[in-house]
C-alpha positions in Angstrom: -15.8 -0.3 18.6 -18.7 -1.8 20.6 -21.2 0.2 18.6 -20.2 -1.3 15.3 -23.0 -2.9 13.3 -22.9 -4.8 10.0 -25.6 -5.0 7.5 -25.9 -5.6 3.8 -27.2 -2.9 1.5 -28.0 -2.8 -2.2 -26.3 -0.5 -4.7 -29.6 1.5 -4.8 -29.7 2.0 -1.1 -29.6 5.4 0.5 -26.2 6.5 1.7 -25.2 5.0 5.0 -26.1 7.1 8.1 -23.3 9.1 9.8 -21.6 8.3 13.0 -18.3 6.8 13.9 -18.4 3.0 14.5 -21.2 2.3 12.0 -19.9 -0.4 9.7 -21.7 -1.5 6.6 -21.1 -4.3 4.1 -22.0 -3.6 0.5 -23.3 -6.5 -1.6 -20.2 -8.5 -2.9 -20.0 -8.5 -6.7 -17.9 -11.3 -7.9 -15.5 -10.3 -10.7 -12.7 -12.0 -12.5 -9.3 -11.0 -11.0 -7.2 -8.6 -12.9 -4.6 -10.3 -15.1 -0.9 -10.1 -14.4 2.1 -9.9 -16.7 4.4 -12.3 -14.9 4.5 -16.1 -15.1 3.8 -16.7 -11.4 1.4 -19.6 -11.0 -1.7 -19.3 -8.9 -0.5 -21.9 -6.4 2.8 -20.1 -6.0 1.1 -16.7 -5.5 -0.9 -18.1 -2.6 2.2 -19.1 -0.6 3.2 -17.0 2.4 6.6 -17.0 4.0 6.5 -18.9 7.3 6.3 -16.9 10.4 9.0 -19.1 12.0 11.5 -17.7 9.5 11.2 -14.2 11.1 13.2 -15.3 14.1 15.7 -17.4 12.3 18.6 -15.0 12.6 17.7 -14.1 16.2 17.6 -17.7 17.5 19.8 -18.4 20.5 19.8 -22.2 20.0 20.6 -24.5 17.1 23.3 -24.3 14.6 24.4 -20.8 13.6 25.0 -21.9 10.0 21.4 -23.1 9.8 20.2 -19.8 11.2 22.2 -17.8 8.7 21.0 -19.9 5.9 17.4 -19.5 7.0 17.8 -15.7 7.2 19.4 -15.6 3.7 16.6 -17.7 2.4 14.1 -15.2 3.8 15.9 -12.2 2.3 16.0 -14.0 -1.1 12.3 -14.8 -0.9 11.5 -11.2 -0.1 13.6 -9.7 -2.9 12.2 -12.2 -5.4 8.8 -10.3 -5.2 10.4 -7.2 -6.7 9.7 -6.7 -10.4 10.6 -4.2 -13.1 7.9 -1.5 -13.3 8.3 -1.5 -17.1 8.1 -5.2 -17.9 6.8 -6.6 -14.6 9.4 -9.4 -14.8 11.1 -10.4 -11.5 14.3 -8.6 -11.0 17.6 -10.5 -10.9 21.1 -9.8 -9.5 23.0 -7.3 -11.6 26.2 -9.2 -10.8 25.0 -12.7 -11.7 22.1 -12.5 -14.1 21.2 -16.1 -13.5 20.7 -15.7 -9.8 17.8 -14.2 -7.8 18.5 -11.1 -5.8 20.5 -11.4 -2.5 21.0 -9.1 0.5 24.5 -8.1 -0.8 23.1 -6.7 -4.1 23.2 -2.9 -4.3 21.6 -3.0 -7.7 19.1 -5.2 -9.6 18.5 -5.7 -13.2 15.4 -6.5 -15.4 16.2 -9.6 -17.4 14.2 -8.4 -20.4 14.7 -4.6 -20.8 18.1 -4.7 -19.0 17.3 -1.7 -16.9 19.3 -1.3 -13.7 17.7 -0.3 -10.4 19.8 0.7 -7.4 19.5 1.0 -3.7 20.8 3.7 -1.4 18.5 4.6 1.5 15.8 2.9 -0.4 15.2 0.9 -3.7 14.3 3.4 -6.4 11.9 1.4 -8.7 10.3 4.2 -10.6 9.9 4.0 -14.4 12.0 7.1 -15.2 14.8 6.4 -12.7 18.2 6.8 -14.3 17.1 9.3 -17.0 19.2 12.4 -17.2 17.4 14.7 -19.6 13.7 13.7 -19.1 11.7 15.1 -16.1 8.1 14.7 -15.3 5.9 16.9 -13.2 3.2 15.2 -11.2 -0.1 16.7 -10.0 0.2 19.5 -7.3 -0.8 17.2 -4.4 2.0 14.7 -5.3 4.6 17.4 -5.8 3.7 19.0 -2.5 4.5 15.8 -0.6 7.9 15.5 -2.3 9.1 18.8 -0.7 11.4 18.7 2.2 9.2 21.0 4.3 6.0 19.0 4.1 8.0 15.7 4.5 9.5 17.2 7.7 6.1 18.5 9.0 4.0 15.4 8.1 4.5 13.6 11.4 5.0 16.8 13.3 1.5 18.2 13.1 0.3 17.8 9.5 -1.2 14.3 9.8 -2.5 15.0 13.3 -4.8 17.8 11.9 -6.8 15.2 10.0 -8.8 14.8 13.2 -11.0 17.7 12.0 -12.3 15.4 9.2 -13.2 12.6 11.6 -9.9 10.6 11.5 -9.9 8.9 14.9 -6.1 9.2 15.4 -3.1 7.0 14.6 -3.6 4.3 17.3 -7.3 3.8 16.6 -6.8 3.8 12.9 -4.0 1.2 13.2 -6.3 -1.1 15.4 -9.1 -0.8 12.9 -6.7 -1.6 10.0 -5.4 -4.7 11.9 -8.9 -5.9 12.4 -9.5 -5.8 8.6 -6.1 -7.4 7.8 -6.2 -10.4 10.2 -6.7 -13.0 7.5 -3.4 -12.0 5.9 -1.3 -12.2 9.1 2.1 -13.7 8.5 2.4 -12.7 4.9 3.8 -9.6 3.1 2.2 -6.2 3.3 2.8 -3.0 1.4 2.2 0.3 3.2 1.5 2.3 0.1 1.9 6.1 0.2 3.6 5.5 3.5 4.7 9.1 3.9 7.2 9.2 6.8 6.3 5.6 7.8 3.7 6.2 10.5 2.0 2.9 9.8 5.0 1.1 8.3 6.8 1.3 11.6 3.7 0.1 13.5 3.3 -2.9 11.2 6.9 -3.9 11.8 6.7 -3.5 15.6 3.5 -5.5 15.7 5.2 -8.6 14.2 2.1 -9.4 12.3 3.9 -9.7 8.9 7.1 -11.4 7.7 7.9 -8.4 5.5 6.6 -4.8 5.5 7.2 -2.7 2.3 7.2 1.0 3.0 6.4 2.5 -0.4 6.1 6.1 -1.5 6.8 8.3 -4.5 8.4 11.0 -2.4 12.1 10.8 -1.9 12.0 13.1 1.1 9.2 11.1 2.7 11.3 7.9 2.5 14.3 9.8 3.9 12.2 10.9 6.8 11.0 7.3 7.2 14.6 6.1 7.3 15.4 8.7 10.0 12.5 7.6 12.2 13.5 4.0 11.8 17.0 4.8 13.1 15.7 6.9 16.0 13.3 4.1 17.1 16.0 1.4 16.7 13.7 -0.6 14.4 15.4 -3.5 12.7 15.3 -3.5 8.9 15.2 -7.3 8.9 11.5 -7.2 8.1 11.3 -3.8 6.5 12.2 -2.6 3.0 11.8 0.9 1.7 10.8 1.3 -2.0 10.3 4.4 -4.1 7.6 3.7 -6.7 4.6 5.0 -8.6 1.4 3.7 -7.2 0.2 3.2 -10.8 3.2 1.1 -11.7 3.8 -1.1 -8.7 7.2 -3.0 -9.0 6.0 -6.3 -7.7 5.3 -9.7 -9.3 1.6 -10.3 -10.0 -0.2 -12.1 -7.3 2.7 -12.0 -4.8 1.4 -9.7 -2.1 -0.9 -10.6 0.8 -2.1 -7.2 1.8 -1.8 -3.5 0.9 -2.6 -0.6 3.3 -3.0 3.0 2.1 -3.8 5.4 4.9 -5.2 8.9 4.0 -3.8 8.5 0.5 -6.3 7.7 -2.3 -7.4 11.2 -2.7 -3.8 12.2 -3.6 -3.3 9.6 -6.3 -3.2 11.0 -9.8 -5.5 8.2 -11.0 -7.3 6.1 -8.3 -8.6 3.8 -11.0 -5.1 2.9 -12.4 -3.7 2.6 -8.8 -6.4 0.2 -7.6 -6.1 -1.8 -10.8 -2.4 -2.2 -9.9 -3.2 -3.1 -6.3 -5.5 -5.8 -7.6 -2.8 -7.1 -9.9 -0.2 -7.5 -7.2 -2.5 -9.0 -4.6 -2.8 -12.7 -4.4 -6.4 -14.2 -4.6 -7.9 -13.5 -1.1 -5.4 -10.7 -0.5 -6.8 -7.6 1.2 -6.7 -3.9 0.4 -7.4 -1.5 3.3 -7.6 2.2 2.7 -8.8 5.4 4.2 -9.8 8.8 2.7 -12.3 11.6 2.9 -15.9 11.4 1.7 -17.8 14.7 0.9 -21.4 13.6 1.3 -21.7 14.8 4.9 -22.7 18.1 3.4 -25.8 17.1 1.3 -26.8 20.6 0.2 -23.5 21.1 -1.6 -23.3 17.6 -3.3 -25.0 18.8 -6.6 -22.6 21.7 -6.8 -19.6 19.4 -6.1 -20.8 16.9 -8.7 -20.7 19.7 -11.3 -17.5 21.4 -10.2 -15.6 18.3 -9.2 -13.6 17.9 -12.4 -12.3 21.5 -12.1 -11.7 21.3 -8.3 -9.7 18.1 -8.7 -7.7 19.5 -11.6 -6.7 22.7 -9.6 -6.0 21.0 -6.3 -4.5 17.8 -7.6 -6.8 15.9 -5.2 -9.7 13.5 -5.9 -13.1 14.2 -4.4 -15.2 11.2 -3.4 -18.9 12.0 -3.0 -20.0 8.7 -1.4 -18.7 5.3 -0.3 -20.6 3.8 -3.2 -18.1 5.4 -5.6 -15.2 3.6 -3.8 -17.1 0.3 -3.8 -17.9 0.6 -7.5 -14.2 1.3 -8.3 -13.0 -1.6 -6.2 -15.5 -4.0 -7.9 -14.5 -2.8 -11.3 -10.9 -3.7 -10.5 -11.7 -7.2 -9.3 -11.9 -6.4 -5.5 -15.0 -7.7 -3.7 -16.5 -7.9 -0.2 -16.3 -4.1 0.3 -16.7 -3.1 3.9 -16.4 0.3 5.5 -16.6 2.4 8.7 -17.6 6.1 8.6 -17.1 9.0 10.9 -17.8 12.5 9.5 -15.7 13.0 6.4 -13.6 10.0 7.3 -13.9 6.5 5.8 -11.8 3.3 6.3 -12.7 0.5 4.0 -11.5 -2.9 3.0 -11.9 -5.1 -0.2 -10.6 -8.5 -1.1 -9.0 -9.8 -4.3 -11.5 -12.1 -5.9 -10.5 -15.8 -6.0 
């Protein structure tokens, strides 16, 4: 990345020139942070779990009882971030309603709407979970990734094909993401639309975060993620799998340090609702890093795409972004500032920070 350059541009500036490694910073636009529904205080939301707690259960010295207590304390702190996707209130133990969640809980309950959420291979924290008669069809792109076939193929050739659009490859993308995410090291990160857990597993192996949340709406993707975790002998001590809708994130407001979404935003039913939710769950100073496709590398077709985009998006179920300025504007509207990006062909990786 030696060729990376940073320079401010105004909203009226011409679209950034092409070429991998060219990084630009758009003018930060301060905006009030999005409000949350929980009663978490600003000071509490800024706290991150201590890195030392990660190794509590693996310690070879000291009192075993103390190690077990520290590990249990870490688990409780992790689970206390989970919230009802309907009410946004922190979930409690379904056995003892006065107690916060513990590692032994196989189901959690919302203290207000009394809805139960269970765990099998993953925590299912979707709004409609448990309904027997109601079913809801998502856009085509979302439903495609819920199939067994695509979930199986995703890490076995599907994702690798993104190189045609300028994606630099998994290892390079991960290094770039880590660079953006450095200020949040030691905290809690959500790998949203994690698919089969490509990045989730790398985040766990890196040891950069005390907790990694692998989150996806696809049941089959999460099952694939679970299989890869077993194959690679990855400890689940710092990893939790959650099924959730990106537009109804089941976390306490202001409780998350970072959120990563690789090659995902174009598949979200409503990027605006999703990024508003991301802003809600991020603590002040928390960082959102995402990557997607940008269409403005083909200038002659941009006017046609601008006219036909609503119809194309409706048919394909994907969202078409015509420039990085659209992403910057969307982030700013949701209370995310300091928008920075890197471009390579159709590919863009960007970061934005939750306003303090």
